[in-house]
Structure formats: C-alpha cells, structure tokens
N, C-alpha and C positions, 0 to 999 in steps of 0.2 A: 861382363862382371854380374855375379847373383850375389843375392845374399839371404837365406830363409833360417827361420826361428821357428822352435816347435816348443811350448810352455806346456807343460802337463804336471797337474795339481791338483789331485785324488784324493781330499782326506774323506771317507766314507764311513759314517758312522753305522759301520754294516750291524752290531749288535743292539742298536735301538732302532734300524729296521726291521730286525726281526723280530724283539720284541711287539712293535706296531703291528706287523702280520699277524701273530697269534693272538693278539687280543681282538685285530678285526675279525678274524676269523673264528672264535670262539664264539664273539656277539653273532657272527651272520649264522653259526651252526641253532642259536636259541631264537632266532631271531623269525628266521625261517621253520624250526619247527612248530613254534607257535603260531603262527601266520597258519599252519597248515592243520594244526590242531581246531584251532576258532574259527578258520575259515576267511581269513581276511586279506583282502586283495593289497590294502595300503601298507601292513606290517611285507607285505610279500614284496611287492615295490620297490621298500627301503631297502630290504634282506638283498636281492638284485642289483642296487645299488651299493651297497656294504663288500658284494663281490667280486664286483669291479674292483673296489678299492684292492681287495683283499690278493686280485689277481694282478692287477698293476704294482702292487709294491711288493709282490711277486717277483714279478719281470723287472723291477728297477733292482731286485738284491741281484737278480741273474746281469743287468746288462751293468752294473755299477762292479761285481767281481769281473766281468770278461775285459770292461775297461781298464781294471788294474791290470791287468797282465799286461800291458803295456803293447809295444809295436815288435814284440821280440824276432816275429816271423817275417818272413823275406818278403813274403806274398800279402803282409797285412801292415804297409808301412803306418796308418792312421790306427791301428791295434782294434781294436772293437768298439770303440765310441758311438760308431751307429745304429751298435742297438740299443741303445735306450731309446732312438727314435721308431724303431721297429716296432720295440714294444709299446709305444705308443699309439702306432694305426690300429695295434692289434685289441688293446684296451677302447679304442674309439668305436671299434666294431662290434665288442662287444657290447659297449652303451648301448650303441643304435637296437641289437638284436632284445637284450632286458628291456628296452621302453618298450618295444612294438608287440612283445609277448604284455605285458602290462597292461597296453591300449587295450590289445585283443579282449582279454578277459573281463574290463571293466566294460567294453562294448556289451558283452556278451550277457551282461549283470542286470543290464538295464530293465526295470520293468519287472526285474526278481531280483534284487537285492536278498542277502540271507541276512538274517539276525546275528551279528555280531557281537558277543559282548564288548562293551566298553573298557574295561578292567584291567582285563591280561593286556588290551593295547597299550592303556596309560604306563602300567607295570614294563613290558618291553620299552615301549617310546622313552622314560626316564634311563632305564639300562644303558639306553642306545645314546642317549646325551652324556651319564656317566662315561661309559668309554670313547667316544669320542673324544671327550676331556684329559682322558688319561692319554688318549694317544696323540692329543695334542703336545702335552705337556712334555713328552718322550720326545717328538720329534724338534718343537719348536728352537732349542738351541743350537741345531745343526741345518736349518734350514736356510741358511743362506749359503751353507757352503756345499752341497749339491742339488743339484737339479731334479733327481729323483726323489732325495728328501723334501725339497720345497713341493715339489707336484705332490707326492703321498700327504705333506703337513695340508698343503689348500686343500685337496680332496676330503680329509677326515674333519675341515672346516666347513667345506660346503654338504657333508652329510646332515650337520646338525640340523640345516634345512626339512632336513626329510623326517627325523625324531620330531622335529617340533610339529609340521605335519602332522606324522600320527599321533603324538598327544594329543592336540586339538580334536582329531576325528575323534579318539578315546571317549574327551570332555564330552563334544558335540552327540555323542551317542548315549553317554549314560544319561545327561541333561536335557536331551530334546527325544531321546527314541529313532531319530530320524535314520534310517536306514541306510543311504546313500553317501553317510560322511567320509565312508570308508573307501567308496569307490572316489567319490568327488577326491580325495587326497590322493588316492594312488595315480588318477589323471593326471593331477599335480604334479605329482613327484616324478614321471614319466616328461611330463613334459618341460621339467625342471633338466634333466638330463640328456634331452635331445638337442638344443641347442649346443651345449661344453663341449658331447660329443662329434658333433659338425665342426665344431671350434676347433677342438684338438687333432681330428682328423685333417681340418685343411691345412692346420702349424705344419704337422707329421710331413702332410705330401707334398710341401713345399721346400721342405728341406731337404726331401731325397729328388725331389727335380731339377735339384741346385740350384733354384731362383734367387736372384739378391733380396739380402734381408730388405724387408720391410722399413724398417729404420734406417737405411746405407740411400742416400740418395747420390747415384752411380754417374750423373752426369754433375753435380758437384764436385763430387771428388775427381773425375778427370782432368776440369779443370782445375783444379787446388793442384793437384800434379802439373797439370800446362805452366802454372803460371810460379812453377822452381826454379829460381834463376839457373840459367844453361839448359833447361829441356824444352825440345823443339818440337817433339812428337808422344806422345802418348799411345801404346796399343796396346792390344792383348789383354784389357784392361776383365778382369775379372774379379767377382766381389760372391761368395757362399757361405752360408753354414754348415759347420760339421755339426754339430749338435746347438742344441739352444745356450747361447752366451760363448759362444766359439767362432767366430767370425775369421773368413779366410780371406786372402786377398791375393791374385798373383797379377804383376805391369811388366811391361817393354816400355822404357824410357827413351825416347832416340835423345844425345846430349852433346851440345858443342865446348861445354863446360867441364869441369875436374870429375871423375867418375866418382871416387870417394867423396865430395863432396853435397854432388848431387841425389848420390845413394844417400846420405844421413837427411839431411832437406826432404827426400820423400818420404822416407819412413818414418820422420816428426809429421808432417803431411797425414800420414796416416794411422801415426795412431793420435791424431787430434782426431779423427772422424772411428776412433773408438777399433780398429783395425792392429792391433798388436803381432798378428800373428801373419806375416807378410813373405810374399818372395818376389824383388826386382831385379830385373836384369834391364841394364844401363849399356847400351849402345852406340856406335859414331851416328852424329846425324847425317853421314853422305847421302846422299839420294833416299833419305824420309821425308815425310811430310813436319808440314810448319807448324804449330800451335798454334799459331797469328791468324791461321786461314781457317781454324777449324778443328780444333784438338779431336 
C-alpha cells in the first residue's frame, strides 16, 4: 500500500522581481561607469557584487518562470524546481570570479595606488544606498513567499555593506588623502563576498548530490518510525531536498498491524519532522527484520 502527495504553491511576485532587476541593473551601469572614469577599484568591487545580484535576480526570474510551468511534461515529473538550485551554483561561480579579479587588481596597486577622487565615490555610494533601500522595500513584503525573492532581498541587504565601505573610503580619501583607502575597501568587499559564495555553492551542491538535509536527523527519524505501533522494520528510507524549503522522503515499513492505521501514524511522524511530502510503502512483516533488534 502506498501514499504520496505533491503540493506546489508558487505565488511569485514576478513584476517586483523585474523592478528590482531593472533598478539594480541601472545602478550597476552607473557604478561601473564611475569606477572606470575615476579609477576606483572599490567602486569596481562593489559593481562586481551588484552584477552578481543582477544576474542572480534574472536567473531567479527564469527559474521561477520555469517552476510555474509545473510538471506537465511526462519527462519532468518534478517540473523545473531544480532550476533555482542550478542558478545558485552559477551565481556562486560568478561571485568567486569577481572576487578573484578584484583581489588581483588590488595587489597590483600596492606601491602605486592611483589618486582617486573621494567626492564621486561618496556620491555613488549614496546612490547605492538609496537603490538598495528602494529594492528592499519592493521585495520585503514578498520575501517570505518565494525562495528566489528571499534570496534577492537578503543579497540587497548584504550589498549595503559594500556601499557603506565605498562611502567610508570616500570620506577617508577626502579627509586624510590616504591613497590606499580605495584599495583596502576593495579587498574587504572581495573578502566579504568569498565566504558567502562558498557557502552558497556548498548548499546548492549538497542539494544536487541529494544528501540528507542537515536539519533532519535521519537516525532519529528512523527510530520514530520504528516506534509506530505495528511497525516491525523500516528500510529504504531516503530523505533529500528538491529545493530549499521542500524536503522529500520515501520509506518502506514492514508491519503486522492495519496498513491504513500504520500509514496514518507514519505520516504524522514525518509531518512532526517537517516532512510533509512523503511517499510511504507499507508491507507485510513476513520475513522482514525486527525493529527491536536494530531498525
């Protein structure tokens, strides 16, 4: 006897994501233009970070649009949900590449830092803070409804750090005329990006490798299923993540009790562990191991 359930609730505020992408893209053009005109590597580093956000929001839009198509194709029973995970890997690679380029340029400027004007840096930094605030307001109300929107919202919040760093570099340049303020901020922004990129890649690769979710104790789950009245054995227990926030589980239960009762109790156990999408096979206990001897 088996049971399975698929629940899809994709309420994506695509117009808001489009607006966020346009605003971030417009600011990216402004910042990279200013960076090239005045020779500021700090502005270039922040622009690189903004570029990854523009790419991420665009890819997120594509992933969400694909996910909304559902699983109408017989060859894609899970639809396009994993598209969002693939975009996360691509974004992580882009982040690492940008950080590496900025660090290489910063090292090349040691001993020969150019004279970067501080006032344009301050102006662009303030524009960046205003853009981040506007995008955050656009996305905030929907950040809990979609993983892509939440990711974009958090990225915008994190971008504020880069804008503040550029603002500080501009102020230091104006007040002290220290030529390395621009370089130091660029390095700090690059180092700020790298750990987040590696974390993003690790999370996405964990999903793609179908490892058990880190927040699920599989041994405890197995023991809880073994404790269900009538269950004598649990085997072929598999727990994985389709996309963040959507964990899946399959299990075979050997039982000497009523299959319907065992199935209902097992689903309640899985729901208590945050696993609402479950496929359970209840089998007769003849010739199958015993939970009491180690499930």
